[in-house]
FIPA-484385 format. One record per residue (C-alpha): residue number from 1; x, y, z. Coordinates in Angstrom, 2 decimals, padded with zeros to 5 digits. Example, Ala and Ser with C-alpha at 12.3 -4.5 7.8 and 13.67 -1.06 7.14 Angstrom:
<pts>
<pt k="1" u="012.30" v="-004.50" w="007.80"/>
<pt k="2" u="013.67" v="-001.06" w="007.14"/>
</pts>
This chain:
<pts>
<pt k="1" u="000.00" v="000.00" w="000.00"/>
<pt k="2" u="002.85" v="002.38" w="000.72"/>
<pt k="3" u="004.44" v="001.74" w="-002.68"/>
<pt k="4" u="001.09" v="002.33" w="-004.35"/>
<pt k="5" u="000.65" v="005.68" w="-002.64"/>
<pt k="6" u="004.14" v="006.76" w="-003.62"/>
<pt k="7" u="003.50" v="005.81" w="-007.22"/>
<pt k="8" u="000.25" v="007.72" w="-007.26"/>
<pt k="9" u="001.61" v="010.86" w="-005.63"/>
<pt k="10" u="004.99" v="011.00" w="-007.30"/>
<pt k="11" u="006.03" v="014.11" w="-009.20"/>
<pt k="12" u="004.01" v="014.74" w="-012.36"/>
<pt k="13" u="001.09" v="012.41" w="-011.49"/>
<pt k="14" u="-001.30" v="015.20" w="-010.44"/>
<pt k="15" u="-002.29" v="018.28" w="-012.43"/>
<pt k="16" u="-004.09" v="021.23" w="-010.81"/>
<pt k="17" u="-006.45" v="023.09" w="-013.11"/>
<pt k="18" u="-009.00" v="025.87" w="-012.60"/>
<pt k="19" u="-012.27" v="025.75" w="-014.49"/>
<pt k="20" u="-015.07" v="028.25" w="-014.89"/>
<pt k="21" u="-018.36" v="026.37" w="-015.10"/>
<pt k="22" u="-021.23" v="028.27" w="-016.70"/>
<pt k="23" u="-024.63" v="026.64" w="-016.19"/>
<pt k="24" u="-026.88" v="027.88" w="-018.97"/>
<pt k="25" u="-030.23" v="026.06" w="-019.08"/>
<pt k="26" u="-032.19" v="022.83" w="-018.99"/>
<pt k="27" u="-034.47" v="021.93" w="-021.89"/>
<pt k="28" u="-036.89" v="020.61" w="-022.92"/>
<pt k="29" u="-038.98" v="021.12" w="-019.81"/>
<pt k="30" u="-041.13" v="019.73" w="-018.24"/>
<pt k="31" u="-040.64" v="016.02" w="-018.85"/>
<pt k="32" u="-044.13" v="015.24" w="-017.51"/>
<pt k="33" u="-047.47" v="016.98" w="-017.07"/>
<pt k="34" u="-047.23" v="016.73" w="-013.29"/>
<pt k="35" u="-044.17" v="019.02" w="-013.28"/>
<pt k="36" u="-045.93" v="021.90" w="-015.03"/>
<pt k="37" u="-047.13" v="023.24" w="-011.69"/>
<pt k="38" u="-043.58" v="023.75" w="-010.37"/>
<pt k="39" u="-043.03" v="027.31" w="-009.20"/>
<pt k="40" u="-039.37" v="027.18" w="-008.24"/>
<pt k="41" u="-036.30" v="024.99" w="-008.73"/>
<pt k="42" u="-032.59" v="025.12" w="-007.91"/>
<pt k="43" u="-029.60" v="023.23" w="-009.26"/>
<pt k="44" u="-027.06" v="021.98" w="-006.72"/>
<pt k="45" u="-023.60" v="020.82" w="-007.77"/>
<pt k="46" u="-020.92" v="018.76" w="-006.05"/>
<pt k="47" u="-017.31" v="017.87" w="-006.86"/>
<pt k="48" u="-015.85" v="015.48" w="-004.35"/>
<pt k="49" u="-016.57" v="015.90" w="-000.66"/>
<pt k="50" u="-015.29" v="019.45" w="-000.16"/>
<pt k="51" u="-016.64" v="021.45" w="-003.07"/>
<pt k="52" u="-020.34" v="022.12" w="-003.54"/>
<pt k="53" u="-022.75" v="024.93" w="-004.28"/>
<pt k="54" u="-026.10" v="025.79" w="-005.78"/>
<pt k="55" u="-027.71" v="028.23" w="-008.16"/>
<pt k="56" u="-030.29" v="030.78" w="-007.18"/>
<pt k="57" u="-033.92" v="029.70" w="-007.10"/>
<pt k="58" u="-035.59" v="030.26" w="-010.47"/>
<pt k="59" u="-039.02" v="029.73" w="-011.96"/>
<pt k="60" u="-039.30" v="027.29" w="-014.88"/>
<pt k="61" u="-040.33" v="028.88" w="-018.16"/>
<pt k="62" u="-042.99" v="026.36" w="-019.04"/>
<pt k="63" u="-044.24" v="028.32" w="-022.04"/>
<pt k="64" u="-040.73" v="028.37" w="-023.53"/>
<pt k="65" u="-040.09" v="024.77" w="-022.50"/>
<pt k="66" u="-036.89" v="025.39" w="-020.51"/>
<pt k="67" u="-035.30" v="026.41" w="-017.21"/>
<pt k="68" u="-032.80" v="029.26" w="-017.41"/>
<pt k="69" u="-029.98" v="029.68" w="-014.89"/>
<pt k="70" u="-027.13" v="031.61" w="-016.57"/>
<pt k="71" u="-024.81" v="031.36" w="-013.56"/>
<pt k="72" u="-021.06" v="030.75" w="-013.36"/>
<pt k="73" u="-018.70" v="029.55" w="-010.66"/>
<pt k="74" u="-015.00" v="028.81" w="-010.39"/>
<pt k="75" u="-013.97" v="025.22" w="-009.75"/>
<pt k="76" u="-010.35" v="024.24" w="-008.91"/>
<pt k="77" u="-009.77" v="020.58" w="-009.71"/>
<pt k="78" u="-006.86" v="018.18" w="-009.16"/>
<pt k="79" u="-006.66" v="015.71" w="-012.03"/>
<pt k="80" u="-004.72" v="012.50" w="-011.42"/>
<pt k="81" u="-002.96" v="011.04" w="-014.43"/>
<pt k="82" u="-003.56" v="007.45" w="-015.31"/>
<pt k="83" u="000.02" v="006.14" w="-015.32"/>
<pt k="84" u="-001.04" v="002.78" w="-016.71"/>
<pt k="85" u="-002.16" v="004.36" w="-019.98"/>
<pt k="86" u="000.31" v="005.23" w="-022.72"/>
<pt k="87" u="-001.53" v="008.42" w="-023.70"/>
<pt k="88" u="-002.13" v="011.37" w="-021.40"/>
<pt k="89" u="-005.37" v="010.43" w="-019.70"/>
<pt k="90" u="-006.75" v="011.22" w="-016.26"/>
<pt k="91" u="-008.67" v="009.32" w="-013.69"/>
<pt k="92" u="-012.38" v="009.95" w="-013.36"/>
<pt k="93" u="-013.31" v="013.26" w="-011.71"/>
<pt k="94" u="-017.04" v="013.92" w="-011.72"/>
<pt k="95" u="-019.14" v="017.05" w="-011.37"/>
<pt k="96" u="-022.58" v="016.04" w="-010.13"/>
<pt k="97" u="-025.61" v="018.25" w="-010.73"/>
<pt k="98" u="-028.94" v="017.65" w="-009.00"/>
<pt k="99" u="-032.17" v="019.52" w="-009.68"/>
<pt k="100" u="-034.34" v="020.13" w="-006.61"/>
<pt k="101" u="-037.69" v="021.63" w="-005.80"/>
<pt k="102" u="-036.90" v="023.65" w="-002.66"/>
<pt k="103" u="-039.09" v="023.05" w="000.37"/>
<pt k="104" u="-039.14" v="024.59" w="003.81"/>
<pt k="105" u="-039.28" v="021.34" w="005.76"/>
<pt k="106" u="-036.27" v="019.80" w="003.99"/>
<pt k="107" u="-032.71" v="020.95" w="003.48"/>
<pt k="108" u="-032.45" v="020.09" w="-000.20"/>
<pt k="109" u="-036.09" v="019.62" w="-001.08"/>
<pt k="110" u="-037.49" v="017.08" w="-003.49"/>
<pt k="111" u="-035.06" v="015.62" w="-006.02"/>
<pt k="112" u="-036.34" v="016.04" w="-009.58"/>
<pt k="113" u="-033.40" v="014.87" w="-011.67"/>
<pt k="114" u="-029.63" v="014.46" w="-011.82"/>
<pt k="115" u="-026.79" v="014.73" w="-014.34"/>
<pt k="116" u="-023.06" v="014.07" w="-014.26"/>
<pt k="117" u="-020.00" v="015.39" w="-016.13"/>
<pt k="118" u="-016.60" v="013.70" w="-016.12"/>
<pt k="119" u="-014.08" v="016.56" w="-016.02"/>
<pt k="120" u="-011.22" v="014.14" w="-016.68"/>
<pt k="121" u="-012.43" v="013.79" w="-020.27"/>
<pt k="122" u="-011.59" v="017.45" w="-020.92"/>
<pt k="123" u="-008.31" v="017.70" w="-019.01"/>
<pt k="124" u="-006.33" v="020.91" w="-019.53"/>
<pt k="125" u="-008.42" v="023.31" w="-021.60"/>
<pt k="126" u="-007.14" v="026.11" w="-023.80"/>
<pt k="127" u="-010.53" v="027.25" w="-025.09"/>
<pt k="128" u="-014.12" v="027.08" w="-023.87"/>
<pt k="129" u="-016.14" v="023.97" w="-024.65"/>
<pt k="130" u="-019.93" v="023.59" w="-024.67"/>
<pt k="131" u="-021.37" v="020.39" w="-023.25"/>
<pt k="132" u="-024.89" v="018.94" w="-023.19"/>
<pt k="133" u="-025.51" v="016.42" w="-020.42"/>
<pt k="134" u="-028.67" v="014.26" w="-020.33"/>
<pt k="135" u="-030.63" v="014.51" w="-017.10"/>
<pt k="136" u="-032.21" v="011.47" w="-015.51"/>
<pt k="137" u="-035.56" v="012.59" w="-014.10"/>
<pt k="138" u="-037.51" v="010.89" w="-011.33"/>
<pt k="139" u="-040.83" v="011.59" w="-012.98"/>
<pt k="140" u="-041.06" v="011.33" w="-016.75"/>
<pt k="141" u="-043.08" v="009.70" w="-019.48"/>
<pt k="142" u="-041.68" v="007.45" w="-022.14"/>
<pt k="143" u="-043.09" v="009.51" w="-025.00"/>
<pt k="144" u="-041.49" v="012.77" w="-023.80"/>
<pt k="145" u="-037.99" v="013.98" w="-024.65"/>
<pt k="146" u="-035.30" v="013.66" w="-022.03"/>
<pt k="147" u="-034.22" v="017.00" w="-020.48"/>
<pt k="148" u="-030.64" v="018.09" w="-021.17"/>
<pt k="149" u="-028.39" v="020.33" w="-019.06"/>
<pt k="150" u="-026.43" v="022.79" w="-021.22"/>
<pt k="151" u="-023.19" v="024.00" w="-019.66"/>
<pt k="152" u="-019.95" v="025.62" w="-020.79"/>
<pt k="153" u="-016.50" v="024.88" w="-019.37"/>
<pt k="154" u="-013.59" v="027.25" w="-019.88"/>
<pt k="155" u="-010.16" v="027.71" w="-018.30"/>
<pt k="156" u="-009.73" v="030.28" w="-015.56"/>
<pt k="157" u="-006.93" v="032.59" w="-016.70"/>
<pt k="158" u="-005.07" v="034.19" w="-013.80"/>
<pt k="159" u="-002.52" v="036.02" w="-015.99"/>
<pt k="160" u="-005.13" v="037.78" w="-018.09"/>
<pt k="161" u="-007.09" v="038.82" w="-014.99"/>
<pt k="162" u="-003.99" v="040.18" w="-013.24"/>
<pt k="163" u="-002.82" v="041.86" w="-016.44"/>
<pt k="164" u="-006.17" v="043.54" w="-016.95"/>
<pt k="165" u="-006.16" v="044.75" w="-013.33"/>
<pt k="166" u="-002.61" v="046.09" w="-013.67"/>
<pt k="167" u="-003.53" v="047.72" w="-016.97"/>
<pt k="168" u="-006.57" v="049.41" w="-015.45"/>
<pt k="169" u="-004.50" v="050.62" w="-012.48"/>
<pt k="170" u="-001.86" v="052.01" w="-014.84"/>
<pt k="171" u="-004.53" v="053.82" w="-016.83"/>
<pt k="172" u="-006.03" v="055.27" w="-013.65"/>
<pt k="173" u="-002.63" v="056.47" w="-012.41"/>
<pt k="174" u="-001.85" v="058.08" w="-015.77"/>
<pt k="175" u="-005.22" v="059.79" w="-015.76"/>
<pt k="176" u="-004.58" v="061.03" w="-012.23"/>
<pt k="177" u="-001.20" v="062.40" w="-013.30"/>
<pt k="178" u="-002.73" v="064.13" w="-016.32"/>
<pt k="179" u="-005.47" v="065.59" w="-014.15"/>
<pt k="180" u="-002.82" v="066.80" w="-011.69"/>
<pt k="181" u="-000.84" v="068.46" w="-014.45"/>
<pt k="182" u="-003.97" v="070.11" w="-015.83"/>
<pt k="183" u="-005.00" v="071.33" w="-012.37"/>
<pt k="184" u="-001.51" v="072.77" w="-011.69"/>
<pt k="185" u="-001.40" v="074.53" w="-015.05"/>
<pt k="186" u="-004.91" v="075.85" w="-014.48"/>
<pt k="187" u="-003.96" v="077.25" w="-011.07"/>
<pt k="188" u="-000.79" v="078.86" w="-012.46"/>
<pt k="189" u="-002.67" v="080.45" w="-015.35"/>
<pt k="190" u="-005.33" v="081.76" w="-012.97"/>
<pt k="191" u="-002.62" v="083.18" w="-010.67"/>
<pt k="192" u="-000.89" v="084.88" w="-013.60"/>
<pt k="193" u="-004.21" v="086.29" w="-014.75"/>
<pt k="194" u="-004.91" v="087.74" w="-011.29"/>
<pt k="195" u="-001.44" v="089.34" w="-011.12"/>
<pt k="196" u="-001.87" v="090.85" w="-014.58"/>
<pt k="197" u="-005.30" v="092.19" w="-013.63"/>
<pt k="198" u="-003.91" v="093.78" w="-010.44"/>
<pt k="199" u="-001.03" v="095.38" w="-012.37"/>
<pt k="200" u="-003.35" v="096.82" w="-015.01"/>
<pt k="201" u="-005.67" v="098.15" w="-012.32"/>
<pt k="202" u="-002.74" v="099.89" w="-010.56"/>
<pt k="203" u="-001.57" v="101.54" w="-013.79"/>
<pt k="204" u="-005.07" v="102.73" w="-014.58"/>
<pt k="205" u="-005.46" v="104.07" w="-011.03"/>
<pt k="206" u="-002.22" v="106.04" w="-011.22"/>
<pt k="207" u="-003.05" v="107.51" w="-014.61"/>
<pt k="208" u="-006.56" v="108.46" w="-013.48"/>
<pt k="209" u="-005.21" v="110.16" w="-010.33"/>
<pt k="210" u="-002.62" v="112.10" w="-012.32"/>
<pt k="211" u="-005.29" v="113.40" w="-014.69"/>
<pt k="212" u="-007.66" v="114.60" w="-011.93"/>
<pt k="213" u="-008.08" v="118.41" w="-011.57"/>
<pt k="214" u="-007.50" v="118.19" w="-007.82"/>
<pt k="215" u="-004.06" v="116.63" w="-008.10"/>
<pt k="216" u="-001.37" v="118.12" w="-005.80"/>
<pt k="217" u="000.82" v="119.62" w="-008.57"/>
<pt k="218" u="-001.96" v="121.52" w="-010.32"/>
<pt k="219" u="-003.53" v="122.69" w="-007.02"/>
<pt k="220" u="-000.24" v="124.09" w="-005.75"/>
<pt k="221" u="000.35" v="125.89" w="-009.05"/>
<pt k="222" u="-003.08" v="127.49" w="-008.93"/>
<pt k="223" u="-002.64" v="128.57" w="-005.29"/>
<pt k="224" u="000.73" v="130.13" w="-006.12"/>
<pt k="225" u="-000.71" v="131.97" w="-009.11"/>
<pt k="226" u="-003.62" v="133.24" w="-007.04"/>
<pt k="227" u="-001.21" v="134.41" w="-004.32"/>
<pt k="228" u="000.96" v="136.30" w="-006.79"/>
<pt k="229" u="-002.07" v="137.98" w="-008.30"/>
<pt k="230" u="-003.40" v="139.02" w="-004.90"/>
<pt k="231" u="-000.07" v="140.55" w="-003.88"/>
<pt k="232" u="000.17" v="142.61" w="-007.06"/>
<pt k="233" u="-003.37" v="143.90" w="-006.65"/>
<pt k="234" u="-002.70" v="144.85" w="-003.02"/>
<pt k="235" u="000.44" v="146.72" w="-004.06"/>
<pt k="236" u="-001.45" v="148.63" w="-006.70"/>
<pt k="237" u="-004.11" v="149.72" w="-004.25"/>
<pt k="238" u="-001.45" v="150.93" w="-001.84"/>
<pt k="239" u="000.15" v="152.99" w="-004.59"/>
<pt k="240" u="-003.11" v="154.71" w="-005.42"/>
<pt k="241" u="-003.69" v="155.57" w="-001.78"/>
<pt k="242" u="-000.29" v="157.20" w="-001.41"/>
<pt k="243" u="-000.80" v="159.30" w="-004.48"/>
</pts>
């Protein structure tokens, strides 16, 4: 048993991959007349003992003959290589999907159908693949078509996500820098405009004061002229009195 474990866990026997599972829809629906009265359903998924989840509760579109989910989730998976095979194959790794009618008195509700996907058949993906998985229903008629779960599996790309985030951050920082430069230039231009306005106002004020009739130079000249004229007139009067 120890040798078997070593062989299984030796270097290169396990591959870790990240999938993005997109659950699209189930159709045709319903498989029987008794399921037409369903008001709500949910699809629960499981991968191993540690990974599980469920979709939101939706209402079947009976008129359109389908159940729409359109939900995605990330699923990290460890694929074990089959060392006995000559080609690169992996041991079975299943994703189980169970359709339930939710009920208050039960945790999962009533099981309506189930489907299963073997992720080992797809291995390491480079592009998205669309898969249709037949669903085994608990209540169905022989003359009705079997419902099918339509899903899409694609690789989860860490590098592209981190690159896009770094790119967006770089764009934001460059925009902030440009905005900072524009704000600084705007403030400087406004400051220069205020200084120019103050200088022009000072020049206009000085010129207006120099042209006023009550300026000190002109007033002093007029007072001096009036004083000289008054002295001459007073002297003339005194001359006439003496004569």
